[in-house]
MDAnalysis code that builds the backbone (N, CA, C; Angstrom):
import MDAnalysis as mda
import numpy as np

u = mda.Universe.empty(360, n_residues=120, atom_resindex=np.repeat(np.arange(120), 3), trajectory=True)
u.add_TopologyAttr("name", ["N", "CA", "C"] * 120)
u.add_TopologyAttr("resid", np.arange(1, 121))
u.add_TopologyAttr("resname", ["MET", "LYS", "LEU", "THR", "TRP", "TYR", "TYR", "GLN", "ALA", "THR", "ALA", "ALA", "GLU", "GLY", "PRO", "PHE", "SER", "GLN", "THR", "GLU", "MET", "GLU", "HIS", "LEU", "ILE", "ALA", "ASN", "GLY", "ILE", "ILE", "ASP", "GLY", "PHE", "THR", "ASN", "VAL", "ARG", "ALA", "THR", "THR", "SER", "GLY", "PRO", "TRP", "ILE", "PRO", "ALA", "LYS", "ASP", "THR", "ASP", "ALA", "PHE", "HIS", "ALA", "ALA", "PHE", "PRO", "SER", "ALA", "PHE", "ASP", "ALA", "LEU", "PRO", "ARG", "GLN", "GLU", "ARG", "ARG", "LYS", "HIS", "LYS", "PHE", "SER", "LEU", "ARG", "VAL", "SER", "LEU", "TYR", "VAL", "ILE", "CYS", "PHE", "ILE", "VAL", "ASN", "LEU", "PHE", "VAL", "VAL", "ILE", "LEU", "LEU", "LEU", "ILE", "SER", "VAL", "GLY", "GLN", "LEU", "ALA", "ASN", "LEU", "ALA", "MET", "LEU", "SER", "LEU", "ALA", "PHE", "LEU", "PHE", "PHE", "ARG", "ARG", "MET", "ILE", "LEU"])
u.atoms.positions = np.array([
    [152.302, 104.074, 158.781],
    [151.820, 104.799, 159.929],
    [150.707, 105.751, 159.490],
    [149.615, 105.734, 160.221],
    [148.470, 106.572, 159.911],
    [148.683, 107.959, 160.510],
    [148.584, 108.999, 159.661],
    [148.817, 110.367, 160.121],
    [147.565, 110.930, 160.787],
    [147.787, 111.725, 161.810],
    [146.702, 112.524, 162.383],
    [146.974, 113.965, 162.020],
    [145.924, 114.696, 161.683],
    [146.052, 116.056, 161.178],
    [145.466, 117.053, 162.158],
    [146.025, 118.241, 162.119],
    [145.545, 119.360, 162.914],
    [145.338, 120.537, 161.970],
    [144.365, 121.387, 162.270],
    [144.248, 122.623, 161.505],
    [144.192, 123.789, 162.475],
    [144.575, 124.941, 161.976],
    [144.708, 126.118, 162.828],
    [143.520, 127.040, 162.620],
    [142.669, 127.115, 163.642],
    [141.594, 128.112, 163.663],
    [142.064, 129.190, 164.636],
    [141.312, 129.476, 165.680],
    [141.826, 130.389, 166.702],
    [142.894, 129.691, 167.528],
    [142.795, 128.374, 167.622],
    [143.805, 127.534, 168.273],
    [143.930, 126.275, 167.423],
    [144.893, 125.452, 167.737],
    [145.061, 124.206, 166.985],
    [143.872, 123.291, 167.265],
    [143.251, 122.797, 166.214],
    [142.114, 121.889, 166.324],
    [142.564, 120.512, 165.860],
    [142.194, 119.491, 166.589],
    [142.558, 118.149, 166.170],
    [142.814, 117.267, 167.359],
    [143.215, 116.067, 167.163],
    [143.646, 115.423, 165.919],
    [142.453, 114.917, 165.097],
    [142.656, 114.886, 163.779],
    [141.669, 114.385, 162.832],
    [142.338, 113.386, 161.903],
    [141.550, 112.422, 161.464],
    [142.067, 111.468, 160.477],
    [142.029, 112.129, 159.103],
    [142.639, 111.488, 158.128],
    [142.631, 111.982, 156.744],
    [141.191, 112.136, 156.247],
    [140.348, 111.145, 156.530],
    [138.950, 111.183, 156.094],
    [138.196, 112.322, 156.758],
    [138.428, 112.521, 158.053],
    [137.761, 113.621, 158.753],
    [138.187, 114.973, 158.188],
    [139.459, 115.108, 157.863],
    [139.945, 116.353, 157.273],
    [139.290, 116.592, 155.908],
    [139.133, 115.520, 155.122],
    [138.488, 115.663, 153.820],
    [137.034, 116.103, 153.973],
    [136.355, 115.622, 155.016],
    [134.980, 116.070, 155.287],
    [134.962, 117.544, 155.692],
    [135.920, 117.975, 156.498],
    [136.003, 119.377, 156.895],
    [136.246, 120.273, 155.683],
    [137.054, 119.792, 154.752],
    [137.320, 120.542, 153.522],
    [136.054, 120.601, 152.676],
    [135.372, 119.464, 152.533],
    [134.155, 119.411, 151.721],
    [133.063, 120.308, 152.290],
    [133.014, 120.463, 153.613],
    [131.989, 121.293, 154.254],
    [132.402, 122.758, 154.371],
    [133.585, 123.103, 153.868],
    [134.020, 124.490, 153.849],
    [134.611, 124.996, 155.156],
    [134.820, 124.119, 156.116],
    [135.416, 124.537, 157.381],
    [136.907, 124.810, 157.191],
    [137.519, 124.013, 156.343],
    [138.930, 124.218, 155.991],
    [138.975, 124.623, 154.527],
    [139.655, 125.744, 154.249],
    [139.846, 126.138, 152.851],
    [141.316, 125.956, 152.486],
    [141.678, 126.306, 151.285],
    [143.038, 126.092, 150.819],
    [144.083, 126.899, 151.565],
    [143.652, 127.971, 152.219],
    [144.586, 128.833, 152.928],
    [144.620, 128.565, 154.423],
    [143.831, 127.599, 154.898],
    [143.861, 127.223, 156.309],
    [145.137, 126.446, 156.579],
    [145.848, 126.820, 157.620],
    [147.087, 126.132, 157.971],
    [146.788, 124.779, 158.608],
    [147.508, 123.751, 158.150],
    [147.362, 122.398, 158.671],
    [148.749, 121.832, 158.955],
    [148.770, 120.798, 159.764],
    [150.025, 120.072, 159.978],
    [149.695, 118.643, 160.367],
    [150.651, 117.754, 160.096],
    [150.432, 116.330, 160.311],
    [150.954, 115.843, 161.655],
    [151.588, 116.687, 162.399],
    [152.078, 116.301, 163.725],
    [151.728, 117.408, 164.709],
    [151.963, 117.144, 165.986],
    [151.646, 118.165, 166.985],
    [152.673, 119.280, 167.043],
    [153.856, 119.071, 166.475],
    [154.895, 120.095, 166.584],
    [155.518, 120.493, 165.248],
    [154.966, 120.039, 164.144],
    [155.532, 120.372, 162.837],
    [155.145, 121.776, 162.402],
    [155.662, 122.191, 161.250],
    [155.336, 123.528, 160.747],
    [153.907, 123.573, 160.182],
    [153.277, 124.732, 160.312],
    [151.951, 124.927, 159.725],
    [152.113, 125.209, 158.235],
    [151.304, 124.551, 157.407],
    [151.365, 124.692, 155.952],
    [149.947, 124.919, 155.447],
    [149.738, 125.816, 154.477],
    [148.398, 125.955, 153.903],
    [147.923, 124.618, 153.332],
    [146.670, 124.285, 153.547],
    [146.143, 122.981, 153.125],
    [146.339, 122.743, 151.637],
    [146.235, 123.786, 150.817],
    [146.383, 123.615, 149.368],
    [147.801, 123.222, 148.970],
    [148.784, 123.466, 149.855],
    [150.181, 123.157, 149.555],
    [150.615, 121.778, 150.059],
    [149.726, 121.042, 150.704],
    [150.085, 119.708, 151.192],
    [149.816, 118.681, 150.104],
    [150.604, 117.631, 150.091],
    [150.375, 116.560, 149.119],
    [149.047, 115.852, 149.390],
    [148.658, 115.759, 150.655],
    [147.455, 115.009, 151.016],
    [146.174, 115.705, 150.581],
    [146.142, 117.043, 150.581],
    [144.887, 117.749, 150.327],
    [144.912, 118.642, 149.094],
    [146.028, 118.715, 148.393],
    [146.136, 119.608, 147.244],
    [145.053, 119.328, 146.195],
    [144.744, 118.077, 145.974],
    [143.755, 117.718, 144.941],
    [142.351, 118.178, 145.306],
    [142.086, 118.462, 146.590],
    [140.754, 118.877, 147.025],
    [140.435, 120.311, 146.636],
    [141.451, 121.079, 146.221],
    [141.247, 122.487, 145.907],
    [141.498, 122.741, 144.435],
    [140.506, 123.250, 143.698],
    [140.702, 123.547, 142.278],
    [141.723, 124.656, 142.084],
    [142.379, 124.653, 140.934],
    [143.433, 125.638, 140.676],
    [142.879, 127.052, 140.617],
    [141.646, 127.238, 140.159],
    [141.059, 128.581, 140.129],
    [140.921, 129.126, 141.543],
    [140.666, 128.257, 142.486],
    [140.551, 128.665, 143.884],
    [141.898, 129.152, 144.400],
    [142.967, 128.505, 143.985],
    [144.304, 128.892, 144.436],
    [144.668, 130.293, 143.968],
    [144.113, 130.712, 142.837],
    [144.474, 132.012, 142.283],
    [143.866, 133.165, 143.074],
    [142.800, 132.917, 143.826],
    [142.158, 133.984, 144.570],
    [142.852, 134.212, 145.905],
    [143.302, 135.420, 146.170],
    [143.867, 135.684, 147.490],
    [142.781, 135.620, 148.555],
    [143.153, 135.292, 149.762],
    [142.192, 135.124, 150.850],
    [141.407, 136.416, 151.111],
    [142.058, 137.569, 151.052],
    [141.368, 138.816, 151.320],
    [140.280, 139.091, 150.285],
    [140.534, 138.756, 149.038],
    [139.539, 138.997, 147.996],
    [138.294, 138.163, 148.227],
    [138.469, 136.929, 148.685],
    [137.308, 136.074, 148.925],
    [136.512, 136.572, 150.117],
    [137.176, 137.074, 151.127],
    [136.483, 137.545, 152.328],
    [135.902, 138.941, 152.137],
    [136.419, 139.684, 151.193],
    [135.948, 141.041, 150.974],
    [134.460, 141.040, 150.660],
    [134.018, 140.085, 149.869],
    [132.610, 140.009, 149.504],
    [131.744, 139.766, 150.734],
    [132.158, 138.867, 151.628],
    [131.386, 138.602, 152.836],
    [131.312, 139.847, 153.698],
    [132.426, 140.585, 153.797],
    [132.447, 141.802, 154.596],
    [131.503, 142.835, 154.006],
    [131.524, 143.016, 152.676],
    [130.656, 144.001, 152.045],
    [129.197, 143.644, 152.252],
    [128.863, 142.362, 152.181],
    [127.487, 141.941, 152.398],
    [127.072, 142.250, 153.830],
    [127.946, 141.979, 154.783],
    [127.639, 142.248, 156.188],
    [127.443, 143.747, 156.405],
    [128.324, 144.571, 155.849],
    [128.199, 146.014, 156.005],
    [126.916, 146.503, 155.346],
    [126.580, 145.966, 154.195],
    [125.341, 146.349, 153.522],
    [124.125, 146.029, 154.376],
    [124.128, 144.874, 154.999],
    [123.006, 144.515, 155.864],
    [122.908, 145.452, 157.060],
    [124.049, 145.821, 157.655],
    [124.036, 146.771, 158.771],
    [123.481, 148.119, 158.331],
    [123.877, 148.578, 157.156],
    [123.405, 149.866, 156.652],
    [121.899, 149.819, 156.417],
    [121.409, 148.735, 155.827],
    [119.971, 148.591, 155.586],
    [119.210, 148.585, 156.904],
    [119.699, 147.856, 157.891],
    [119.042, 147.827, 159.208],
    [119.046, 149.209, 159.844],
    [120.151, 149.927, 159.720],
    [120.225, 151.276, 160.283],
    [119.199, 152.189, 159.623],
    [119.082, 152.131, 158.297],
    [118.141, 152.991, 157.573],
    [116.706, 152.655, 157.957],
    [116.389, 151.368, 158.047],
    [115.033, 150.964, 158.439],
    [114.729, 151.451, 159.853],
    [115.672, 151.281, 160.782],
    [115.456, 151.753, 162.156],
    [115.305, 153.267, 162.201],
    [116.089, 153.980, 161.427],
    [115.976, 155.432, 161.368],
    [114.601, 155.841, 160.843],
    [114.119, 155.154, 159.829],
    [112.806, 155.418, 159.266],
    [111.711, 155.194, 160.312],
    [111.823, 154.130, 161.080],
    [110.845, 153.836, 162.131],
    [110.866, 154.924, 163.195],
    [112.050, 155.364, 163.597],
    [112.152, 156.435, 164.597],
    [111.537, 157.721, 164.071],
    [111.779, 158.047, 162.816],
    [111.184, 159.253, 162.226],
    [109.671, 159.145, 162.218],
    [109.133, 157.987, 161.841],
    [107.679, 157.806, 161.859],
    [107.117, 157.951, 163.262],
    [107.831, 157.410, 164.257],
    [107.376, 157.550, 165.640],
    [107.394, 159.008, 166.080],
    [108.438, 159.734, 165.719],
    [108.505, 161.153, 166.075],
    [107.405, 161.951, 165.400],
    [107.102, 161.626, 164.152],
    [106.012, 162.298, 163.449],
    [104.692, 161.996, 164.155],
    [104.490, 160.756, 164.557],
    [103.262, 160.384, 165.261],
    [103.151, 161.132, 166.577],
    [104.234, 161.223, 167.312],
    [104.232, 161.961, 168.578],
    [103.950, 163.440, 168.312],
    [104.523, 163.971, 167.261],
    [104.271, 165.367, 166.897],
    [102.821, 165.600, 166.552],
    [102.204, 164.660, 165.831],
    [100.786, 164.799, 165.487],
    [99.917, 164.713, 166.733],
    [100.291, 163.846, 167.674],
    [99.552, 163.767, 168.931],
    [99.678, 165.068, 169.712],
    [100.865, 165.652, 169.712],
    [101.061, 166.928, 170.401],
    [100.224, 168.021, 169.752],
    [100.179, 168.041, 168.428],
    [99.345, 169.024, 167.723],
    [97.874, 168.833, 168.058],
    [97.434, 167.597, 168.099],
    [96.042, 167.307, 168.434],
    [95.727, 167.770, 169.851],
    [96.637, 167.543, 170.777],
    [96.435, 167.980, 172.159],
    [96.383, 169.500, 172.235],
    [97.250, 170.190, 171.509],
    [97.237, 171.654, 171.505],
    [95.946, 172.195, 170.915],
    [95.463, 171.563, 169.848],
    [94.192, 171.991, 169.253],
    [93.045, 171.804, 170.240],
    [93.049, 170.700, 170.969],
    [91.998, 170.435, 171.953],
    [92.030, 171.478, 173.059],
    [93.233, 171.783, 173.541],
    [93.357, 172.804, 174.588],
    [92.927, 174.178, 174.076],
    [93.323, 174.497, 172.853],
    [92.931, 175.782, 172.272],
    [91.424, 175.855, 172.105],
    [90.827, 174.771, 171.650],
    [89.365, 174.741, 171.492],
    [88.684, 174.971, 172.829],
    [89.148, 174.281, 173.885],
    [88.555, 174.455, 175.209],
    [88.762, 175.880, 175.717],
    [89.948, 176.449, 175.503],
    [90.248, 177.797, 175.964],
    [89.354, 178.823, 175.272],
    [89.256, 178.750, 173.939],
    [88.454, 179.716, 173.202],
    [86.970, 179.507, 173.437],
    [86.555, 178.312, 173.690],
    [85.155, 178.017, 173.986],
    [84.753, 178.715, 175.277],
    [85.660, 178.685, 176.268],
    [85.392, 179.369, 177.537],
    [85.326, 180.878, 177.343],
    [86.194, 181.398, 176.480],
    [86.211, 182.836, 176.278],
    [84.957, 183.316, 175.568],
    [84.443, 182.496, 174.672],
    [83.253, 182.876, 173.908],
    [82.018, 182.805, 174.819],
    [81.948, 181.796, 175.672],
    [80.796, 181.652, 176.542],
    [80.922, 182.587, 177.670],
])
């Protein structure tokens, strides 16, 4: 009997054949800690613990906890947000400085006109 497989994302995804599941694993959609099952009502098991897909995951990969692998992605995302915030802050400061210089120029022009009238 040919098994159909399901994997658990936000909801159960599937059915997939063995070959389709291997493609999902190769493309990184399913990792060793993604829950899979071979029936519609069986227990969810991490893909690395199944006989069908265990060979697809190297042992060094099994040693890394899921949080440690995701921590790097989170730090990169936070770093990018911080960089964007700093760049935007820099742009706002430059705009405020430009507006301030325009205000100074306008005040100088008004002062020049005022004193010119007083002298004449």
